[in-house]
N, C-alpha and C positions, 0 to 999 in steps of 0.2 A: 437863818436863825429858826430853830424849831419852835412851834407854838406848844402851849401846854397840852392841847388835845393830841398833837402828834406824839408827844412824849408818853402821855397816858395810853394812847393806842398801842404804842410799842411795848409798854409794860404789860398791857393786857394780852397781847399776842405772845409775849415771852412766857406769861403764866400758862397760857393755853398750850404752848409747846411742851412745857414741863409737866403738865398734868397727864396722868395715865388715861388712855382711851377707854378702858373698861375695867371693871373690878369683878373678881370671882366672888368675893364676899366683902361687904362693907363699902365705904366710899360715899361720895356725895355728888349729886348731879345738879347743875344749874339749869333749870328748865324755864322756858318762856311759853306763854299760851299761844295758840294759833291765832292768826288774824284772818277775819272773814273777807269776802270779796269787796266790801265797801270800806275796808280799813278799820273795821270794828274789832277790837281785841275780844277774843272769845274765851275769857278767863273762867267761864262756867263749865267748860269742857273738862272731862276727867283728865287727871295728870298723865295717864297713859297716852293721851293725844297731844300732849305738849311737846315742844321741840327741845331736845337736849342741846345746849350751847357748849358746855364744857363738863368735864368730870374731874373731881378732886379727891384727895385723900383725907381732907378734914373739912368740917363745917366752916371754920374760920377762913380758910383759903377760898371756899366757895362764896362766902358772904363778901369778902374783899373784892373778888372778881365781879360779883354782881354790882357792887357800888361803882367800880370802874366802868363796867359796861353801860350803866345808866348815864354816867358822866360823859363818856365818849359819844354815845348815841345822842345825848342832848346837845352836845357841842356840834356834832355833825348836822343835826337838824337845824340848829340856829344858823350855822353858816350857809346851809342850803336855802333857808328862808330869806337870808339877806342877799343872796346872789340873784341879780335880776335875770340871769340866763337860765335859772332853774325852771324846769318844766313842772307844771302843776302835779302830774302823776308822780314825779320824783319826790316832791315835797310831801305828798300824801303817803307815799311808801315809807319815807324816813320818819314821818310822824307816827305811823302805825308801829314801826320797829321800836321807836323810843317808848311809846305807850306800852307795848308788850314787855319791854325790858323793865319798866317800872312795876309791872305785875309779876316779874320773875320770882322764882322761889328756889331755895336750896333744899333738896329733898334727899334723904338717905337712900342709898341704892337698895336697901332691903325694905323700903316702905311698901306695904301691901297694896297701896293704890297704884303701884307701877306693875302689878301682876300681869296685866294684859299687854304690856309694851314689849318691844324687842330689845330693850336695854339689858335684860337679864341673861 
């Protein structure tokens, strides 16, 4: 029997597969901030330094995917923390990923703050 997190992860990956990889003009990027060496989310970095997770043709699709990403990463973190076999570094890594997802943003592909990135 599949858990809710497995089902949501499957839906998230289906959305990712359906989303176009790049846009000539327009579109939306789901970006998450970089994570520093000690697992600290570096949300003060310019958007051009953030990691693109997905690309979408609408803001609504992007926002829905961001919600799903946060839910899935949160459930993965919870399961990792509960597993006595989990290594400390794995827990720290998953916590940093979850915290970065919580700071994620949907940004228009033509946002001038992305001018120095290779997404254009």
